[in-house]
C-alpha positions as CSV (number, residue, x, y, z in Angstrom):
1,M,-17.9,9.2,11.2
2,N,-16.0,11.9,9.3
3,T,-12.6,10.3,9.1
4,V,-9.1,11.0,7.5
5,S,-5.9,9.0,7.4
6,I,-2.4,10.3,7.6
7,Y,0.6,9.1,5.6
8,F,4.1,10.1,6.5
9,H,6.7,9.6,3.7
10,W,10.3,9.2,4.8
11,P,12.3,9.3,1.6
12,Y,15.6,8.2,2.9
13,C,17.2,4.7,2.4
14,K,20.5,3.1,3.1
15,S,20.6,2.1,-0.6
16,K,18.3,2.2,-3.5
17,C,17.1,-1.1,-5.0
18,P,17.6,-1.5,-8.8
19,Y,13.9,-2.1,-9.4
20,C,12.7,0.9,-7.4
21,D,11.1,3.9,-9.2
22,F,9.8,5.6,-6.1
23,F,11.0,9.0,-4.9
24,K,13.9,8.1,-2.6
25,K,17.1,9.5,-1.3
26,V,20.2,7.7,-0.2
27,N,21.6,9.7,2.7
28,P,22.7,8.0,6.0
29,H,23.3,11.4,7.7
30,V,20.1,13.4,7.7
31,D,19.1,15.9,10.3
32,Q,16.1,13.9,11.7
33,A,15.2,16.5,14.3
34,S,14.8,19.2,11.7
35,I,12.7,17.0,9.3
36,I,10.4,15.8,12.1
37,E,9.9,19.5,13.2
38,T,8.6,20.2,9.7
39,Y,6.3,17.2,9.9
40,L,4.9,18.5,13.3
41,Q,4.3,21.9,11.7
42,K,2.4,20.3,8.8
43,L,0.3,18.3,11.2
44,Q,-0.7,21.7,12.8
45,N,-1.5,23.2,9.4
46,Y,-3.7,20.2,8.4
47,H,-5.5,20.4,11.8
48,E,-6.5,24.0,11.0
49,L,-8.0,22.6,7.8
50,L,-9.6,19.4,9.1
51,S,-10.0,20.0,12.9
52,D,-13.4,18.1,13.0
53,R,-12.0,14.8,11.5
54,V,-11.4,11.6,13.3
55,I,-8.0,9.9,12.5
56,Q,-8.7,6.3,11.5
57,S,-5.1,5.2,10.5
58,V,-1.5,6.4,10.3
59,F,1.1,4.9,8.0
60,F,4.8,5.5,8.0
61,G,6.1,4.6,4.5
62,G,9.1,5.3,2.3
63,G,11.9,5.1,1.7
64,T,12.8,3.3,4.8
65,P,10.9,4.7,7.8
66,S,12.4,2.3,10.2
67,L,15.5,4.5,10.0
68,I,13.6,7.1,11.9
69,E,14.5,7.2,15.6
70,P,11.6,5.7,17.5
71,R,11.4,8.8,19.8
72,Y,10.5,10.9,16.8
73,I,7.8,8.4,15.7
74,E,6.4,8.6,19.2
75,L,6.4,12.4,19.1
76,L,4.4,12.4,15.8
77,I,1.9,9.9,17.1
78,N,1.4,11.8,20.4
79,R,1.0,15.0,18.4
80,I,-1.8,13.5,16.3
81,S,-3.6,12.3,19.4
82,K,-3.4,15.8,20.9
83,L,-4.7,17.5,17.8
84,W,-7.5,15.2,16.8
85,H,-9.9,12.6,18.0
86,T,-8.7,9.2,17.0
87,A,-10.7,6.1,16.1
88,K,-10.9,3.2,18.6
89,N,-8.0,0.8,17.9
90,M,-6.5,3.3,15.4
91,E,-4.2,1.3,13.0
92,I,-0.6,2.7,13.1
93,S,1.6,1.0,10.5
94,L,5.3,1.2,9.7
95,E,7.3,-0.3,6.9
96,A,10.6,-1.8,8.0
97,N,13.6,-3.6,6.4
98,P,15.1,-6.7,8.0
99,N,18.6,-5.3,8.3
100,T,19.2,-2.8,11.0
101,D,22.0,-1.6,13.3
102,H,19.4,-1.3,16.1
103,P,19.0,-4.7,17.8
104,D,15.9,-3.6,19.8
105,M,14.2,-1.8,16.8
106,F,11.0,-3.7,16.8
107,T,10.4,-3.4,20.6
108,D,11.2,0.3,20.4
109,L,8.8,0.8,17.5
110,K,6.0,-0.9,19.4
111,N,6.8,1.2,22.5
112,A,6.6,4.3,20.3
113,G,3.1,3.4,19.3
114,I,3.4,1.3,16.1
115,N,0.8,-1.5,16.2
116,R,1.2,-2.9,12.7
117,L,4.6,-3.8,11.2
118,S,5.2,-4.5,7.5
119,L,8.5,-6.1,6.7
120,G,10.1,-5.6,3.3
121,V,11.5,-9.1,2.8
122,Q,11.0,-9.3,-1.1
123,A,12.5,-12.8,-1.5
124,L,13.2,-15.9,0.6
125,N,16.4,-17.0,-0.9
126,D,19.9,-15.3,-0.9
127,A,20.4,-15.4,-4.7
128,D,17.3,-13.4,-5.5
129,L,17.9,-11.1,-2.5
130,K,21.2,-10.2,-4.1
131,F,19.7,-9.9,-7.6
132,L,17.0,-7.5,-6.2
133,G,19.7,-5.4,-4.6
134,R,18.5,-6.1,-1.0
135,T,21.1,-5.4,1.6
136,H,19.8,-8.2,3.9
137,S,20.3,-12.0,3.8
138,L,17.8,-14.7,4.2
139,K,19.2,-15.3,7.7
140,D,18.5,-11.6,8.5
141,A,14.9,-11.9,7.0
142,L,14.1,-15.0,9.0
143,S,15.4,-13.5,12.2
144,S,13.4,-10.3,11.7
145,I,10.2,-12.2,10.9
146,E,10.6,-14.2,14.0
147,N,11.2,-11.0,16.0
148,V,8.2,-9.2,14.4
149,L,5.9,-12.2,15.2
150,H,7.0,-12.1,18.8
151,T,6.6,-8.3,19.1
152,F,3.5,-7.4,17.2
153,D,-0.1,-8.8,17.0
154,N,-0.6,-7.4,13.5
155,H,2.1,-8.0,10.9
156,S,2.8,-8.4,7.2
157,I,5.7,-9.1,4.8
158,D,6.2,-8.0,1.2
159,L,7.4,-10.4,-1.5
160,I,8.2,-9.8,-5.1
161,Y,7.3,-12.4,-7.7
162,A,7.6,-12.8,-11.5
163,R,11.4,-12.3,-11.3
164,P,13.3,-12.9,-14.5
165,N,13.4,-16.6,-15.3
166,Q,11.5,-17.5,-12.1
167,H,9.8,-20.9,-12.2
168,L,6.4,-21.6,-10.6
169,D,7.7,-24.4,-8.5
170,T,10.5,-22.3,-6.9
171,W,8.1,-19.5,-6.3
172,F,5.7,-21.8,-4.5
173,E,8.5,-23.0,-2.2
174,E,8.9,-19.4,-1.1
175,L,5.1,-18.9,-0.9
176,K,4.6,-22.0,1.2
177,Q,7.3,-20.8,3.5
178,A,5.7,-17.4,3.8
179,V,2.4,-19.1,4.7
180,S,4.1,-21.2,7.3
181,F,5.2,-18.2,9.3
182,G,1.7,-17.5,10.6
183,L,1.7,-13.8,9.6
184,K,-1.6,-12.0,9.5
185,H,-1.1,-10.4,6.1
186,L,0.9,-10.9,2.9
187,S,1.6,-8.3,0.2
188,L,2.9,-9.8,-3.1
189,Y,4.1,-7.4,-5.9
190,Q,4.8,-8.4,-9.5
191,L,8.2,-7.2,-10.6
192,T,7.9,-4.6,-13.3
193,I,10.8,-2.9,-15.0
194,E,10.1,0.8,-15.0
195,E,11.9,3.3,-17.2
196,G,14.6,5.1,-15.3
197,T,15.4,2.3,-12.9
198,V,18.7,0.6,-12.7
199,F,17.2,-2.6,-14.1
200,F,15.8,-0.7,-17.0
201,K,19.2,0.7,-17.8
202,R,20.8,-2.7,-17.5
203,G,18.3,-4.1,-20.0
204,I,16.8,-6.5,-17.4
205,K,13.6,-8.1,-18.6
206,A,10.7,-9.2,-16.3
207,L,9.1,-12.6,-16.6
208,E,7.1,-13.1,-19.7
209,E,3.6,-11.7,-19.4
210,D,1.7,-15.0,-19.8
211,K,3.9,-16.8,-17.3
212,A,3.5,-13.9,-14.8
213,A,-0.3,-14.1,-15.2
214,D,-0.4,-17.9,-14.6
215,M,1.8,-17.3,-11.5
216,Y,-0.5,-14.8,-10.2
217,L,-3.7,-16.8,-10.6
218,E,-2.0,-19.9,-9.1
219,T,-0.8,-17.8,-6.2
220,V,-4.3,-16.3,-5.6
221,N,-5.8,-19.8,-5.5
222,Y,-3.2,-21.2,-3.2
223,L,-3.5,-18.4,-0.7
224,R,-7.3,-18.6,-0.7
225,Q,-7.0,-22.3,0.3
226,N,-4.5,-21.4,3.0
227,G,-6.2,-18.7,4.9
228,Y,-5.1,-15.6,2.9
229,P,-8.0,-14.5,0.7
230,R,-7.2,-11.7,-1.7
231,Y,-8.9,-8.4,-0.8
232,E,-6.9,-6.2,-3.2
233,V,-4.8,-7.0,-6.3
234,S,-1.6,-7.5,-4.4
235,N,-2.8,-7.9,-0.8
236,F,-4.0,-11.0,1.1
237,A,-5.5,-11.4,4.5
238,K,-8.6,-12.4,6.5
239,E,-11.1,-9.5,6.8
240,E,-10.1,-8.6,10.3
241,Y,-6.5,-8.1,9.2
242,E,-7.0,-6.1,6.0
243,S,-5.0,-2.9,6.1
244,V,-7.3,-0.1,7.2
245,H,-5.0,2.5,5.9
246,N,-4.5,1.1,2.5
247,K,-8.2,0.4,2.0
248,C,-8.8,4.1,2.5
249,Y,-7.0,4.8,-0.8
250,W,-8.9,2.1,-2.8
251,Q,-12.3,3.1,-1.3
252,G,-11.8,6.7,-1.9
253,D,-11.7,7.9,1.7
254,D,-9.8,11.1,2.7
255,Y,-6.1,11.0,3.5
256,I,-3.3,13.5,3.9
257,G,0.3,13.0,3.0
258,I,3.3,14.5,4.8
259,G,6.9,14.4,3.5
260,E,8.6,15.0,0.2
261,S,6.5,13.7,-2.7
262,A,3.7,12.7,-0.4
263,H,0.2,13.4,-1.7
264,G,-3.4,13.2,-0.5
265,R,-7.1,13.5,-1.4
266,I,-9.7,15.3,0.7
267,K,-13.2,16.4,0.4
268,I,-14.4,19.6,2.1
269,G,-18.0,20.4,1.6
270,N,-18.8,19.3,-1.9
271,K,-15.4,20.1,-3.2
272,H,-12.5,17.6,-3.9
273,Y,-8.9,18.5,-3.5
274,A,-5.6,16.9,-4.5
275,L,-2.8,17.6,-2.0
276,V,0.9,17.5,-2.7
277,D,3.4,18.2,0.1
278,N,4.4,21.9,0.3
279,Q,2.0,22.9,-2.5
280,P,-1.4,24.6,-2.3
281,K,-4.4,22.2,-2.6
282,E,-5.6,21.7,-6.1
283,E,-9.3,21.4,-6.8
284,L,-10.4,18.3,-8.7
285,S,-13.7,18.2,-10.6
286,V,-16.2,15.7,-9.3
287,Y,-15.7,13.7,-12.5
288,E,-12.0,13.6,-12.1
289,R,-12.5,12.2,-8.6
290,A,-15.1,9.8,-9.8
291,E,-12.8,8.4,-12.4
292,E,-10.1,7.9,-9.8
293,L,-12.6,5.9,-7.7
294,V,-13.4,3.6,-10.6
295,L,-9.6,3.0,-11.2
296,L,-9.0,2.4,-7.5
297,G,-12.2,0.6,-6.5
298,L,-11.7,-2.2,-9.1
299,R,-8.5,-3.2,-7.4
300,L,-10.6,-4.5,-4.4
301,E,-11.8,-8.0,-4.4
302,R,-15.3,-6.8,-3.4
303,G,-15.0,-4.1,-6.1
304,I,-16.7,-0.7,-6.2
305,D,-19.3,-0.1,-3.6
306,K,-21.9,1.9,-5.6
307,A,-23.5,3.5,-2.6
308,H,-20.1,4.6,-1.2
309,F,-19.2,5.9,-4.6
310,E,-22.3,8.1,-4.7
311,T,-21.8,9.3,-1.1
312,I,-18.3,10.6,-2.1
313,T,-19.0,11.9,-5.6
314,G,-22.7,12.8,-5.5
315,I,-22.9,10.9,-8.9
316,N,-25.0,7.8,-9.5
317,F,-22.4,5.1,-10.4
318,N,-24.5,3.9,-13.4
319,N,-24.4,7.4,-14.9
320,I,-20.7,7.5,-15.3
321,I,-20.1,4.0,-16.8
322,N,-20.1,3.1,-20.4
323,K,-23.0,0.7,-20.4
324,K,-22.2,-0.9,-23.8
325,H,-18.6,-1.6,-22.7
326,L,-19.9,-2.9,-19.3
327,Q,-22.2,-5.4,-20.9
328,T,-19.4,-6.6,-23.3
329,M,-17.1,-7.2,-20.4
330,K,-19.7,-9.0,-18.3
331,E,-20.4,-11.3,-21.3
332,S,-16.6,-11.9,-21.6
333,G,-16.4,-12.9,-17.9
334,L,-14.2,-10.1,-16.9
335,I,-16.6,-8.4,-14.4
336,E,-19.6,-9.2,-12.3
337,E,-22.3,-6.8,-11.1
338,N,-25.2,-6.7,-8.7
339,D,-27.2,-3.9,-7.2
340,S,-24.5,-2.9,-4.7
341,F,-21.2,-3.8,-6.3
342,L,-19.2,-3.9,-9.5
343,Q,-16.2,-6.3,-9.3
344,A,-13.6,-7.9,-11.4
345,T,-13.4,-11.7,-11.8
346,D,-10.2,-13.6,-11.4
347,K,-9.7,-13.3,-15.2
348,G,-10.6,-9.6,-15.0
349,F,-8.0,-8.9,-12.3
350,L,-5.3,-9.5,-14.9
351,L,-6.7,-6.7,-16.9
352,I,-7.9,-4.2,-14.4
353,D,-6.4,-1.1,-15.8
354,K,-7.8,-1.8,-19.3
355,I,-11.3,-2.6,-17.8
356,A,-11.3,0.7,-15.9
357,L,-10.4,2.7,-19.1
358,E,-13.1,0.9,-21.1
359,L,-15.7,1.5,-18.4
360,L,-14.8,5.2,-18.5
361,S,-14.5,5.7,-22.2
């Protein structure tokens, strides 16, 4: 099936968190109708380019896309269904924050067509929520989680770990609570202090690297034992609840991005293109795309599917890898390989970027 996924980027937030280095705008009074009209036009433009595709997933990210009026979300989803064939049980995800002035938000989002809700909780105590610059309280978060569980069949929350001076035992209190909710999916992101963020300007330091690494490995083991196997570096779920949309990035499948700073990757014929919103598509060499697939594929628990890699790039996987470095890393216990897959070990997951660069050097 010749599939493509669609990502809508809504850059607007009520406030910007001090750790955030994504492209965002703080503006509570945007002309939503005008912005959505541009999104609709871009859907039409992409249809002219990719009319034969089947849409496998749609993702509303940001920013805070739960600020979009549900009627506009419904309009976009309906337009997609009119323009393209869609996969059976197409995944339609949206990121939301626990605090909202709209008491029926989750019900309205479901009625608009959202069937997977990802809630940006980030911490399960008020002190760290305040430190992280979140504008919701623990009470707000727990109420929203309960509402999401009641409203949607497919759901996830985001949490941030390796906060400054965070202890393993206090993190595990939050982790155990997260598991107790009965969510289908968990996304756990290590706090990093990126240049240009408020935290960076304040001189905030993330947790020491060795402590963060130990915390990650302990977290992976705990979640495996409690029904949340890792399927990607930061994502945990049983196979049937793995995010279809996010896997399309890591597997190298085609996707288009709509909205400021959104980007995409598509293959037309034997040519690969990088897409950036409002700019002409830029052709990538097959080797540039192959290198991206190595960097992305190693993030998956199952690793790089060699046959899928060759289908996308036309290159035999073994012909692009530095075999000497590959052997060294296998002997060091960082990666494992069989005829079908190349994958990182638990130890290797701590060094994925370095492994990818070594394999490609």
